[in-house]
C-alpha positions as CSV (number, residue, x, y, z in Angstrom):
1,M,11.9,-34.6,-15.4
2,S,12.1,-31.9,-18.1
3,Q,15.3,-30.2,-19.1
4,I,15.8,-26.6,-18.3
5,K,18.3,-24.6,-20.3
6,V,19.9,-21.4,-18.8
7,N,21.4,-19.0,-21.3
8,Q,22.7,-16.5,-18.8
9,T,23.0,-16.4,-15.0
10,K,21.0,-13.4,-13.8
11,N,21.0,-13.9,-10.0
12,T,21.8,-16.8,-7.8
13,I,20.5,-17.6,-4.4
14,T,21.7,-20.2,-2.0
15,V,19.2,-22.0,0.3
16,N,20.4,-24.7,2.7
17,G,23.6,-25.1,0.8
18,E,22.0,-25.6,-2.6
19,T,22.5,-23.0,-5.3
20,R,19.5,-22.1,-7.5
21,V,19.4,-19.7,-10.4
22,V,16.6,-17.1,-10.1
23,T,15.4,-14.8,-12.8
24,V,14.2,-11.4,-11.5
25,K,11.5,-9.7,-13.4
26,V,10.6,-6.0,-13.3
27,P,7.5,-5.0,-11.4
28,G,4.2,-5.0,-13.2
29,P,2.0,-2.0,-13.8
30,Q,0.6,0.0,-10.9
31,G,-3.0,-0.7,-9.9
32,P,-5.7,2.0,-10.1
33,A,-5.4,5.3,-8.3
34,F,-6.9,5.8,-4.8
35,A,-9.6,7.9,-6.4
36,T,-10.6,8.6,-10.0
37,S,-10.2,12.3,-9.4
38,G,-6.5,11.8,-8.3
39,T,-7.3,12.7,-4.7
40,S,-5.0,11.2,-2.1
41,L,-5.3,9.8,1.4
42,D,-3.4,11.5,4.2
43,D,-3.2,9.0,7.1
44,S,-0.1,10.3,8.7
45,G,-2.0,11.3,11.8
46,K,-4.2,8.2,12.1
47,I,-5.0,6.8,15.5
48,N,-7.1,3.9,16.7
49,D,-10.7,4.3,15.6
50,S,-10.0,7.1,13.1
51,V,-12.7,7.8,10.6
52,V,-11.8,8.8,7.0
53,Y,-13.3,12.1,5.9
54,F,-12.8,14.5,3.0
55,D,-11.1,17.8,3.8
56,S,-12.0,20.3,1.1
57,S,-9.4,22.9,2.1
58,S,-6.5,20.5,1.4
59,G,-8.3,18.5,-1.2
60,T,-7.5,15.1,0.4
61,F,-9.1,12.4,2.3
62,K,-7.8,12.3,5.9
63,A,-7.7,9.9,8.8
64,D,-6.6,11.6,12.0
65,S,-7.4,12.3,15.7
66,T,-10.0,15.0,15.0
67,T,-12.6,12.6,13.6
68,T,-12.9,9.3,15.4
69,K,-15.7,6.9,16.4
70,L,-15.8,8.6,19.9
71,T,-16.1,12.2,18.5
72,L,-18.9,11.1,16.3
73,V,-21.1,9.6,19.0
74,N,-19.9,11.6,22.1
75,G,-20.5,15.3,21.4
76,G,-20.1,15.1,17.7
77,N,-22.0,17.5,15.4
78,F,-24.9,15.9,13.6
């Protein structure tokens, strides 16, 4: 078994009565944006079977109750 040297205790965690030393790292960089143009997704009004669409008046992609699978095939505008 290899030797592990600890210079400073950062955080400790106890699991099943055994104490282990844990080093906490900072989060890495964020992944790519939702869209290259910086557009965001507003899914606060999403319901089952919502379809994502772009709303030019707000400049966002939306998923809400106004555009669903049902509204597209049952009385939707084509």
